[in-house]
N, CA and C atoms as a LAMMPS dump frame, in Angstrom:
ITEM: TIMESTEP
0
ITEM: NUMBER OF ATOMS
171
ITEM: BOX BOUNDS ff ff ff
-5.0000000000000000e+02 5.0000000000000000e+02
-5.0000000000000000e+02 5.0000000000000000e+02
-5.0000000000000000e+02 5.0000000000000000e+02
ITEM: ATOMS id mol type element x y z
1 1 1 N 256.8 265.533 385.08
2 1 2 C 256.065 266.197 386.137
3 1 3 C 255.876 267.664 385.776
4 2 1 N 254.728 268.147 386.059
5 2 2 C 254.438 269.561 385.86
6 2 3 C 254.408 270.253 387.209
7 3 1 N 255.116 271.364 387.266
8 3 2 C 255.139 272.14 388.501
9 3 3 C 254.424 273.452 388.26
10 4 1 N 253.583 273.812 389.161
11 4 2 C 252.858 275.062 389.065
12 4 3 C 253.642 276.107 389.851
13 5 1 N 254.098 277.135 389.163
14 5 2 C 254.823 278.212 389.822
15 5 3 C 253.838 279.279 390.249
16 6 1 N 253.863 279.582 391.493
17 6 2 C 252.938 280.567 392.034
18 6 3 C 253.749 281.764 392.509
19 7 1 N 253.365 282.918 392.048
20 7 2 C 254.021 284.143 392.473
21 7 3 C 253.243 284.715 393.652
22 8 1 N 253.907 284.819 394.784
23 8 2 C 253.267 285.357 395.971
24 8 3 C 253.663 286.815 396.137
25 9 1 N 252.705 287.628 396.3
26 9 2 C 252.962 289.044 396.522
27 9 3 C 252.869 289.309 398.017
28 10 1 N 253.953 289.8 398.571
29 10 2 C 253.993 290.064 400.001
30 10 3 C 254.01 291.578 400.208
31 11 1 N 253.087 292.047 400.985
32 11 2 C 253.018 293.462 401.292
33 11 3 C 253.575 293.679 402.692
34 12 1 N 254.593 294.515 402.775
35 12 2 C 255.19 294.83 404.07
36 12 3 C 254.508 296.082 404.611
37 13 1 N 254.082 296.009 405.839
38 13 2 C 253.427 297.161 406.461
39 13 3 C 254.123 297.476 407.774
40 14 1 N 254.091 298.717 408.135
41 14 2 C 254.666 299.146 409.407
42 14 3 C 253.644 300.018 410.132
43 15 1 N 253.602 299.851 411.411
44 15 2 C 252.714 300.654 412.233
45 15 3 C 253.545 301.325 413.319
46 16 1 N 253.235 302.562 413.592
47 16 2 C 253.903 303.284 414.671
48 16 3 C 252.889 303.529 415.776
49 17 1 N 253.342 303.296 416.988
50 17 2 C 252.499 303.534 418.143
51 17 3 C 253.243 304.403 419.127
52 18 1 N 252.564 305.313 419.741
53 18 2 C 253.152 306.161 420.773
54 18 3 C 252.666 305.618 422.104
55 19 1 N 253.594 305.37 423.003
56 19 2 C 253.214 304.882 424.325
57 19 3 C 253.591 305.924 425.365
58 20 1 N 252.873 305.929 426.427
59 20 2 C 253.109 306.854 427.525
60 20 3 C 253.236 306.052 428.82
61 21 1 N 254.409 305.447 429.03
62 21 2 C 254.565 304.608 430.226
63 21 3 C 254.669 305.457 431.495
64 22 1 N 254.186 304.87 432.583
65 22 2 C 254.34 305.553 433.867
66 22 3 C 255.754 305.282 434.384
67 23 1 N 256.088 305.791 435.555
68 23 2 C 257.453 305.679 436.083
69 23 3 C 257.883 304.222 436.26
70 24 1 N 257.005 303.388 436.79
71 24 2 C 257.348 301.978 436.998
72 24 3 C 257.57 301.264 435.66
73 25 1 N 256.731 301.565 434.69
74 25 2 C 256.87 300.943 433.375
75 25 3 C 258.157 301.4 432.682
76 26 1 N 258.538 302.659 432.887
77 26 2 C 259.791 303.16 432.306
78 26 3 C 260.99 302.387 432.847
79 27 1 N 260.971 302.099 434.139
80 27 2 C 262.056 301.332 434.752
81 27 3 C 262.094 299.924 434.174
82 28 1 N 260.938 299.282 434.066
83 28 2 C 260.883 297.923 433.517
84 28 3 C 261.324 297.897 432.053
85 29 1 N 260.91 298.872 431.265
86 29 2 C 261.339 298.93 429.872
87 29 3 C 262.847 299.116 429.772
88 30 1 N 263.403 299.969 430.615
89 30 2 C 264.85 300.189 430.598
90 30 3 C 265.598 298.901 430.942
91 31 1 N 265.102 298.149 431.923
92 31 2 C 265.728 296.88 432.298
93 31 3 C 265.638 295.862 431.165
94 32 1 N 264.48 295.774 430.536
95 32 2 C 264.299 294.819 429.443
96 32 3 C 265.213 295.157 428.265
97 33 1 N 265.278 296.429 427.907
98 33 2 C 266.12 296.807 426.779
99 33 3 C 267.603 296.64 427.101
100 34 1 N 267.981 296.805 428.361
101 34 2 C 269.373 296.556 428.752
102 34 3 C 269.71 295.077 428.572
103 35 1 N 268.796 294.193 428.968
104 35 2 C 269.013 292.757 428.785
105 35 3 C 269.075 292.391 427.31
106 36 1 N 268.179 292.957 426.533
107 36 2 C 268.164 292.677 425.095
108 36 3 C 269.465 293.137 424.456
109 37 1 N 269.941 294.317 424.835
110 37 2 C 271.191 294.839 424.289
111 37 3 C 272.355 293.931 424.663
112 38 1 N 272.375 293.441 425.895
113 38 2 C 273.435 292.546 426.34
114 38 3 C 273.439 291.252 425.519
115 39 1 N 272.271 290.65 425.344
116 39 2 C 272.171 289.403 424.581
117 39 3 C 272.575 289.638 423.128
118 40 1 N 272.113 290.728 422.527
119 40 2 C 272.454 291.032 421.138
120 40 3 C 273.963 291.175 420.98
121 41 1 N 274.6 291.919 421.878
122 41 2 C 276.046 292.113 421.796
123 41 3 C 276.795 290.799 422.002
124 42 1 N 276.299 289.943 422.899
125 42 2 C 276.941 288.647 423.119
126 42 3 C 276.859 287.787 421.865
127 43 1 N 275.663 287.729 421.254
128 43 2 C 275.483 286.932 420.045
129 43 3 C 276.352 287.485 418.918
130 44 1 N 276.43 288.794 418.798
131 44 2 C 277.271 289.396 417.769
132 44 3 C 278.737 289.034 417.981
133 45 1 N 279.205 289.051 419.223
134 45 2 C 280.59 288.675 419.522
135 45 3 C 280.837 287.211 419.176
136 46 1 N 279.885 286.336 419.491
137 46 2 C 280.019 284.918 419.149
138 46 3 C 280.069 284.723 417.637
139 47 1 N 279.25 285.458 416.929
140 47 2 C 279.226 285.368 415.469
141 47 3 C 280.561 285.823 414.884
142 48 1 N 281.097 286.927 415.393
143 48 2 C 282.384 287.427 414.907
144 48 3 C 283.514 286.451 415.227
145 49 1 N 283.468 285.852 416.434
146 49 2 C 284.482 284.878 416.813
147 49 3 C 284.43 283.663 415.89
148 50 1 N 283.237 283.194 415.604
149 50 2 C 283.054 282.062 414.707
150 50 3 C 283.577 282.397 413.311
151 51 1 N 283.285 283.586 412.833
152 51 2 C 283.74 284.012 411.526
153 51 3 C 285.266 284.046 411.464
154 52 1 N 285.896 284.548 412.533
155 52 2 C 287.348 284.598 412.582
156 52 3 C 287.947 283.191 412.571
157 53 1 N 287.321 282.256 413.25
158 53 2 C 287.806 280.875 413.263
159 53 3 C 287.708 280.242 411.879
160 54 1 N 286.626 280.523 411.177
161 54 2 C 286.453 279.981 409.834
162 54 3 C 287.408 280.647 408.848
163 55 1 N 287.603 281.942 408.97
164 55 2 C 288.432 282.697 408.038
165 55 3 C 289.895 282.273 408.112
166 56 1 N 290.339 281.783 409.258
167 56 2 C 291.72 281.362 409.431
168 56 3 C 292.002 280.12 408.6
169 57 1 N 291.036 279.246 408.498
170 57 2 C 291.207 277.976 407.79
171 57 3 C 291.32 278.174 406.34
């Protein structure tokens, strides 16, 4: 069998945007980011707990 190797070139791009939220939007953004931070910290704690369980064995 012959396999064709293809080299894919991936270009990473970043865009920066400046937003100007009003007072209500600022409150909603703060609430959303608080929830995201909570979930991230919970997942990180679960990952660390799992790692500790594996490392003991």
